[in-house]
C-alpha positions as CSV (number, residue, x, y, z in Angstrom):
1,M,-98.0,-145.4,-50.8
2,A,-94.7,-147.3,-51.4
3,K,-95.3,-150.9,-52.1
4,D,-92.0,-151.9,-49.7
5,Q,-93.4,-149.5,-47.0
6,Q,-93.9,-151.8,-44.0
7,Y,-97.6,-150.8,-41.8
8,N,-97.1,-150.5,-38.1
9,K,-98.4,-153.4,-36.2
10,L,-101.7,-153.0,-35.1
11,T,-103.9,-154.6,-32.4
12,T,-107.4,-156.0,-32.8
13,E,-109.3,-153.2,-32.0
14,E,-107.1,-150.3,-33.9
15,E,-107.5,-152.9,-36.9
16,Q,-111.4,-152.9,-36.6
17,V,-111.6,-149.4,-36.7
18,I,-108.3,-148.6,-39.3
19,I,-108.7,-151.6,-41.4
20,H,-112.8,-152.2,-41.2
21,K,-113.9,-148.7,-40.9
22,G,-115.4,-149.0,-37.3
23,T,-115.7,-146.4,-35.2
24,E,-114.5,-146.0,-31.2
25,M,-117.2,-145.1,-28.3
26,P,-117.7,-141.2,-28.0
27,W,-116.1,-140.1,-24.9
28,T,-113.4,-143.0,-25.0
29,G,-110.3,-141.9,-27.1
30,K,-107.1,-140.4,-25.4
31,Y,-107.0,-138.1,-27.4
32,T,-110.6,-136.0,-27.3
33,D,-109.9,-133.9,-24.7
34,Q,-105.7,-133.5,-25.8
35,K,-104.8,-130.0,-25.7
36,E,-101.2,-130.1,-26.1
37,D,-99.0,-128.5,-28.7
38,G,-98.1,-131.5,-31.9
39,T,-98.8,-132.9,-34.9
40,Y,-101.4,-136.1,-35.1
41,T,-100.0,-139.2,-37.1
42,C,-101.7,-141.6,-39.0
43,K,-101.4,-145.1,-36.7
44,R,-101.0,-147.5,-39.3
45,C,-98.3,-146.0,-41.2
46,S,-96.9,-142.6,-39.2
47,A,-97.9,-140.3,-42.1
48,P,-98.5,-136.5,-40.5
49,L,-102.3,-136.1,-40.7
50,Y,-103.3,-132.7,-38.4
51,R,-101.7,-129.9,-36.5
52,S,-102.5,-129.4,-32.9
53,G,-103.2,-126.1,-33.5
54,D,-106.5,-127.1,-36.3
55,K,-107.9,-128.8,-33.0
56,F,-111.0,-127.8,-31.4
57,D,-113.7,-128.7,-29.3
58,S,-116.8,-129.8,-30.7
59,N,-118.0,-131.4,-27.2
60,C,-119.3,-134.5,-29.9
61,G,-117.1,-137.3,-28.1
62,W,-114.5,-137.7,-30.5
63,P,-111.2,-135.7,-31.9
64,S,-112.2,-132.9,-34.1
65,F,-110.1,-130.4,-37.0
66,D,-111.2,-127.8,-38.5
67,D,-108.3,-128.4,-41.3
68,E,-105.7,-130.9,-42.2
69,I,-101.9,-130.8,-43.2
70,P,-102.2,-130.3,-46.8
71,G,-102.8,-133.6,-49.2
72,A,-102.5,-135.7,-46.2
73,V,-106.3,-136.5,-45.6
74,K,-108.8,-138.3,-48.7
75,R,-112.9,-137.8,-48.8
76,L,-114.7,-140.6,-50.1
77,P,-118.1,-141.4,-50.2
78,D,-118.9,-143.1,-47.4
79,A,-121.0,-146.6,-47.4
80,D,-124.0,-145.4,-45.9
81,G,-124.5,-143.1,-48.9
82,R,-124.8,-140.0,-46.8
83,R,-121.7,-139.1,-45.0
84,T,-118.1,-138.0,-46.4
85,E,-115.3,-140.7,-45.0
86,I,-111.9,-139.6,-44.5
87,V,-109.0,-142.0,-44.7
88,C,-105.0,-141.4,-44.7
89,T,-103.7,-140.8,-48.1
90,N,-100.7,-142.3,-47.6
91,C,-102.2,-145.8,-46.8
92,D,-106.1,-145.3,-46.9
93,G,-106.7,-146.0,-43.3
94,H,-109.7,-145.3,-41.7
95,L,-110.0,-141.8,-40.1
96,G,-113.6,-141.1,-39.5
97,H,-116.1,-138.7,-41.5
98,V,-115.6,-134.8,-42.2
99,F,-118.9,-132.5,-42.0
100,L,-119.2,-129.1,-43.5
101,G,-121.4,-125.9,-42.4
102,E,-121.8,-127.0,-38.7
103,G,-120.4,-123.4,-38.2
104,Y,-118.0,-124.4,-35.5
105,T,-115.0,-122.7,-36.8
106,S,-114.5,-119.7,-39.6
107,K,-113.6,-122.8,-41.6
108,D,-117.0,-124.6,-41.4
109,T,-115.6,-127.6,-41.4
110,R,-115.2,-130.6,-38.6
111,H,-113.1,-133.3,-39.2
112,C,-114.6,-136.2,-37.2
113,V,-111.9,-138.7,-36.4
114,N,-111.2,-141.6,-34.2
115,S,-108.0,-141.3,-31.4
116,I,-107.8,-145.1,-32.1
117,S,-106.5,-144.2,-36.0
118,L,-104.1,-141.2,-34.6
119,T,-100.8,-141.3,-32.5
120,F,-99.0,-138.0,-31.0
121,E,-96.4,-136.4,-31.4
122,P,-95.6,-133.6,-28.8
123,L,-94.0,-130.5,-29.7
124,M,-90.2,-130.7,-28.5
125,P,-89.5,-127.1,-27.1
126,S,-86.0,-125.9,-28.3
127,T,-83.8,-126.7,-25.7
128,A,-80.4,-125.3,-23.8
129,K,-77.8,-127.2,-21.9
130,A,-75.9,-126.2,-18.1
131,I,-73.5,-128.2,-16.2
132,F,-73.0,-127.7,-12.7
133,A,-71.0,-129.3,-10.1
134,S,-71.5,-128.8,-6.3
135,G,-70.0,-131.9,-4.5
136,C,-72.1,-135.6,-4.7
137,F,-73.8,-135.6,-7.8
138,W,-76.8,-137.2,-6.2
139,G,-77.7,-133.9,-4.4
140,T,-76.4,-131.5,-7.1
141,E,-79.3,-133.8,-9.3
142,Y,-82.0,-134.3,-6.7
143,H,-82.3,-130.2,-6.5
144,L,-82.1,-128.9,-10.0
145,Q,-84.5,-131.7,-11.9
146,K,-86.7,-130.4,-9.5
147,L,-86.8,-127.0,-11.4
148,P,-89.7,-126.1,-13.5
149,G,-88.5,-125.5,-17.1
150,V,-85.8,-128.2,-16.5
151,I,-86.4,-131.2,-18.8
152,S,-83.8,-133.8,-18.1
153,T,-81.0,-134.1,-16.3
154,T,-77.8,-136.7,-16.2
155,V,-74.6,-137.0,-13.4
156,G,-71.6,-137.5,-15.1
157,Y,-67.9,-136.2,-14.7
158,I,-66.1,-133.3,-16.6
159,G,-62.9,-131.5,-16.1
160,G,-60.2,-134.1,-15.9
161,D,-58.1,-136.0,-18.8
162,K,-59.5,-139.3,-18.5
163,D,-61.7,-140.5,-21.2
164,N,-64.5,-142.1,-20.2
165,P,-63.8,-142.2,-16.6
166,T,-65.5,-144.7,-13.8
167,Y,-67.3,-143.8,-10.6
168,K,-63.8,-145.9,-9.0
169,E,-61.4,-144.0,-11.1
170,V,-62.8,-140.9,-10.1
171,C,-62.8,-141.4,-6.5
172,N,-59.7,-143.6,-6.4
173,T,-57.2,-142.0,-8.6
174,N,-56.4,-138.5,-9.9
175,T,-58.5,-137.9,-13.0
176,G,-59.2,-134.3,-12.3
177,H,-62.7,-134.7,-13.2
178,A,-65.5,-133.3,-11.1
179,E,-68.6,-134.9,-10.1
180,A,-71.2,-132.9,-11.8
181,V,-74.9,-132.8,-13.3
182,E,-75.8,-131.9,-17.1
183,V,-79.1,-130.2,-16.7
184,I,-81.4,-129.7,-20.5
185,Y,-83.8,-127.2,-19.8
186,D,-86.4,-125.1,-21.5
187,P,-85.0,-121.3,-22.1
188,A,-89.1,-120.2,-22.5
189,K,-89.7,-122.0,-19.0
190,V,-86.6,-121.2,-16.9
191,S,-83.3,-118.9,-17.5
192,F,-79.3,-119.7,-17.0
193,E,-79.6,-117.2,-14.3
194,E,-82.3,-119.3,-12.1
195,L,-80.6,-122.4,-12.6
196,A,-77.4,-120.8,-11.3
197,I,-79.3,-119.4,-8.4
198,L,-80.9,-122.4,-7.2
199,F,-77.3,-124.5,-7.5
200,F,-75.5,-121.6,-5.5
201,E,-78.3,-121.9,-2.7
202,T,-78.3,-125.7,-2.6
203,H,-74.9,-126.2,-1.7
204,D,-72.2,-124.2,0.1
205,P,-69.8,-122.7,-2.6
206,T,-67.2,-121.6,0.0
207,Q,-66.1,-125.0,0.1
208,V,-63.0,-126.2,-1.1
209,N,-62.8,-129.4,-2.9
210,R,-65.0,-130.6,0.0
211,Q,-69.2,-130.3,0.0
212,G,-69.9,-131.5,3.5
213,P,-68.7,-135.0,4.7
214,D,-67.4,-135.7,1.2
215,I,-63.8,-134.5,0.5
216,G,-61.9,-134.5,-2.7
217,S,-61.6,-132.6,-5.7
218,Q,-64.1,-134.3,-7.3
219,Y,-66.5,-132.7,-4.8
220,R,-65.3,-129.1,-6.0
221,S,-68.0,-126.5,-6.6
222,G,-68.0,-125.5,-10.1
223,I,-69.8,-124.0,-13.4
224,F,-68.8,-125.2,-16.6
225,Y,-70.1,-122.6,-19.2
226,L,-71.1,-123.2,-22.5
227,D,-70.9,-120.1,-24.2
228,N,-69.9,-116.4,-23.0
229,K,-73.2,-115.5,-21.8
230,Q,-73.2,-118.3,-19.3
231,K,-69.8,-117.2,-18.3
232,A,-70.9,-113.8,-17.6
233,V,-74.1,-114.8,-15.4
234,A,-71.5,-117.1,-13.5
235,G,-69.6,-114.3,-13.2
236,K,-72.4,-112.0,-12.3
237,L,-73.5,-114.1,-9.1
238,V,-70.3,-114.7,-7.7
239,G,-69.5,-111.2,-7.9
240,I,-72.7,-110.4,-5.9
241,L,-72.3,-113.5,-3.2
242,K,-68.6,-112.0,-2.8
243,E,-70.2,-108.8,-2.1
244,K,-72.7,-110.3,0.4
245,G,-69.4,-111.5,2.5
246,Y,-69.4,-115.2,0.7
247,A,-65.9,-116.4,0.2
248,V,-66.7,-118.5,-3.4
249,A,-64.7,-121.0,-4.2
250,T,-66.7,-122.1,-7.3
251,E,-64.5,-122.3,-10.0
252,I,-65.8,-121.1,-13.5
253,T,-64.6,-123.1,-16.6
254,S,-65.2,-123.6,-20.1
255,A,-67.0,-127.0,-20.9
256,S,-65.2,-130.2,-21.9
257,T,-66.5,-133.4,-22.5
258,F,-69.0,-134.2,-20.3
259,W,-69.1,-138.1,-19.6
260,P,-72.5,-139.6,-18.2
261,A,-72.0,-141.9,-14.9
262,E,-73.1,-145.3,-14.9
263,N,-77.0,-146.2,-14.6
264,Y,-77.2,-146.6,-11.0
265,H,-76.2,-142.8,-10.4
266,Q,-79.3,-141.5,-12.6
267,D,-82.3,-140.3,-10.7
268,Y,-80.2,-141.4,-7.1
269,Y,-82.4,-140.0,-4.6
270,D,-86.0,-140.4,-6.3
271,N,-85.0,-144.2,-7.1
272,K,-84.1,-144.6,-3.2
273,G,-87.0,-142.5,-2.0
274,S,-84.8,-140.5,0.2
275,T,-83.4,-137.0,-0.1
276,P,-79.6,-135.4,0.6
277,Y,-77.2,-135.9,3.1
278,C,-75.1,-133.1,1.9
279,H,-77.3,-130.3,-0.3
280,F,-79.9,-128.2,1.4
281,Y,-81.6,-125.3,0.0
282,Q,-80.3,-121.8,1.5
283,K,-81.7,-118.2,0.6
284,K,-78.4,-116.5,-1.1
285,F,-79.9,-113.7,-3.3
């Protein structure tokens, strides 16, 4: 380890295990039954140590791995003269012990590691983005953020010519912006088409420059597409609705800069513990 590298600050309990080679009580560690995809890193220096794919259930009361990231873990004779200690190669922080010949997996190896010696970094899914406007952005966000596969939502402004607009400016001056919601989602779990269907089914896309009691161009219905595939999907859904007799007024527009709204607008209904007054679900497809 480089001499000028700084260690992470440890609690007294963490020091007892990582520096003084103690052992946490079995079945008390936070990662014993962890099954999420990601990487386990050293609590002391943040060096990557183990991948989740090498973790297995040994029913021993501590996290178990049958392999380490190459070069990340060092084996040392334990002070008891019987076992083999494992430490972080980068900082010599104590991890636990390694055992061979138990037959748990085809690698016949078990790294028995203290949870307290580790930090877990989850594997982030590949993400995609979509932007929808359907009246007051509080209600639009309320419905979209509850769809499985949606990672995060941000309410804001788009489609106008004013940089860094404020809520007051969007409501009271002609900025050209619409109230909108930027959705970050996992395309392996939910598609743009599913998001767009929910968008259409949670507002009235036939209303022009309004949604329920909210009137003004900032409340218009719009899909701000980020690529030609999104544009095509949006167009297809509008066509289906028109065939069903809906006079769709939704604008399909290439996305410009999305400007996040003020903090007090984010997650508005969840924070207030209430539900939208102008957005409701109605099956249309």
